[in-house]
C-alpha positions in Angstrom: 0.0 0.0 0.0 2.9 2.4 0.6 3.3 3.1 -3.1 -0.3 3.5 -4.1 -1.0 6.7 -2.1 0.8 9.9 -2.9 3.2 11.0 -0.2 3.9 7.5 1.3 7.4 6.2 0.7 9.5 3.2 1.5 12.8 4.6 3.1 15.0 3.8 0.1 12.5 5.4 -2.4 12.3 8.5 -0.2 16.1 8.8 0.0 16.3 8.4 -3.8 13.6 11.1 -4.4 15.4 13.5 -2.1 18.8 12.9 -3.8 17.2 13.2 -7.3 15.5 16.6 -6.5 17.2 18.4 -3.7 15.6 21.7 -4.7 12.2 20.3 -3.9 13.2 18.7 -0.6 16.0 20.7 1.0 16.2 22.1 3.5 14.5 18.9 4.7 12.6 18.9 8.0 11.9 15.6 9.7 9.7 14.7 12.7 8.4 11.5 14.0 5.8 9.9 16.2 2.9 7.6 16.6 0.2 10.0 15.4 -2.6 7.7 16.7 -6.0 9.4 16.7 -4.8 12.4 14.9 -6.0 15.6 16.7 -5.7 19.4 16.4 -2.5 19.4 18.5 -0.8 17.1 15.9 -2.0 19.3 13.0 -0.7 22.5 14.5 2.6 20.8 15.4 3.1 19.6 11.9 2.2 23.0 10.4 4.8 24.6 12.7 7.4 22.0 11.8 6.8 22.5 8.1 7.7 26.2 8.5 11.3 25.1 9.5 12.3 24.2 5.9 11.2 23.5 2.4 9.7 20.0 2.9 8.4 18.0 5.8 8.8 14.3 6.2 7.1 12.5 9.0 8.5 9.3 10.3 5.7 7.2 11.6 6.1 4.4 14.2 4.9 1.1 12.9 2.2 -0.8 14.7 4.8 -3.0 16.3 6.9 -0.1 17.5 3.9 1.7 18.9 3.0 -1.5 20.9 6.5 -1.5 22.3 6.6 2.1 23.4 3.0 2.6 24.5 2.2 -0.1 27.1 -1.4 -1.0 27.5 -2.8 0.5 30.7 -5.3 -1.6 32.6 -8.8 -1.2 31.2 -7.7 0.4 28.0 -7.4 -1.0 24.5 -4.0 -1.8 23.1 -2.3 0.9 21.1 -2.3 1.9 18.3 -6.0 2.4 17.9 -5.6 3.2 14.2 -3.5 0.8 12.1 -0.2 2.1 10.6 -1.4 2.1 6.9 -4.4 4.3 7.9 -2.3 6.6 10.1 0.2 7.0 7.3 -2.6 7.8 4.7 -4.1 10.5 7.0 -0.7 12.1 7.6 0.2 12.1 3.9 -3.1 13.8 3.1 -2.2 16.8 5.3 -1.2 20.0 3.4 1.9 20.5 5.6 3.3 17.0 5.0 5.4 16.2 1.9 6.2 12.6 2.7 5.6 9.9 5.2 7.8 6.9 5.9 6.9 4.1 8.4 9.8 2.8 10.5 9.8 -0.4 12.6 12.2 0.6 15.3 11.2 2.2 18.6 13.2 5.3 17.7 13.7 7.1 14.4 17.5 7.1 14.6 18.1 4.7 11.7 15.6 6.6 9.5 17.4 9.9 10.4 20.8 8.4 9.6 19.6 7.5 6.1 17.7 10.7 5.3 19.9 13.2 7.1 17.3 15.9 7.5 18.6 19.4 7.8 16.2 20.1 10.7 14.9 17.5 13.2 11.7 18.9 14.9 10.2 17.7 18.1 7.6 19.2 20.6 8.7 21.5 23.3 8.0 18.9 25.9 11.3 17.3 24.9 14.8 18.4 25.5 17.8 17.6 23.2 19.4 15.5 26.0 16.2 13.4 26.2 15.9 12.7 22.5 17.4 9.3 21.5 17.8 10.6 17.9 19.8 13.7 18.9 23.3 12.1 18.7 22.6 10.9 15.1 21.3 14.4 14.0 24.3 16.2 15.6 26.8 13.7 14.1 26.2 14.8 10.5 25.7 18.5 11.4 21.9 18.6 11.5 19.9 21.1 13.6 17.4 20.1 16.4 14.4 22.5 16.7 12.0 22.2 19.6 8.6 23.8 18.9 6.0 25.0 21.4 3.0 22.9 22.0 0.0 25.1 21.1 -2.8 22.7 22.2 -1.7 20.3 25.0 -3.8 17.3 23.8 -2.8 13.7 23.9 -4.2 10.6 22.4 -3.9 8.9 25.7 -6.1 11.6 27.3 -8.7 11.3 24.5 -8.9 7.5 25.1 -9.3 8.0 28.9 -12.1 10.5 28.3 -13.9 8.2 25.9 -13.6 5.4 28.5 -14.7 7.7 31.3 -11.5 7.2 33.2 
């Protein structure tokens, strides 16, 4: 399914597209996350990230990696709620997103090492020293940009509200 929807890429194909047309892609901005139950906070975050360069690529945690990093709280459904192919399609349809690549690891380090984005963007609730991807970004001379969270919403909070918890 990755190749049938515009904006969804396998990692090797995305790297080749960037190398073939750097004027379209660079400076490249990269961010990553689960993006399960996409909400307004996500949309505003991605719009802000897009302003940090010419093109925005979103690294999307695969279903397996989401399960590994988001343990199932008692009384709640396992995560992700939305399967990776659907999460990827929704992200790719956003105006601010130029490309989506699904990665199987629990961090985006390997994807970052391949794409070498000019700017790595994360939410302001992170710090460079808490980002597992930071050493990879800094190793090739990339920039880390933390952006303010405009709407403090989380998928976990939405799930708890739905369940009345």
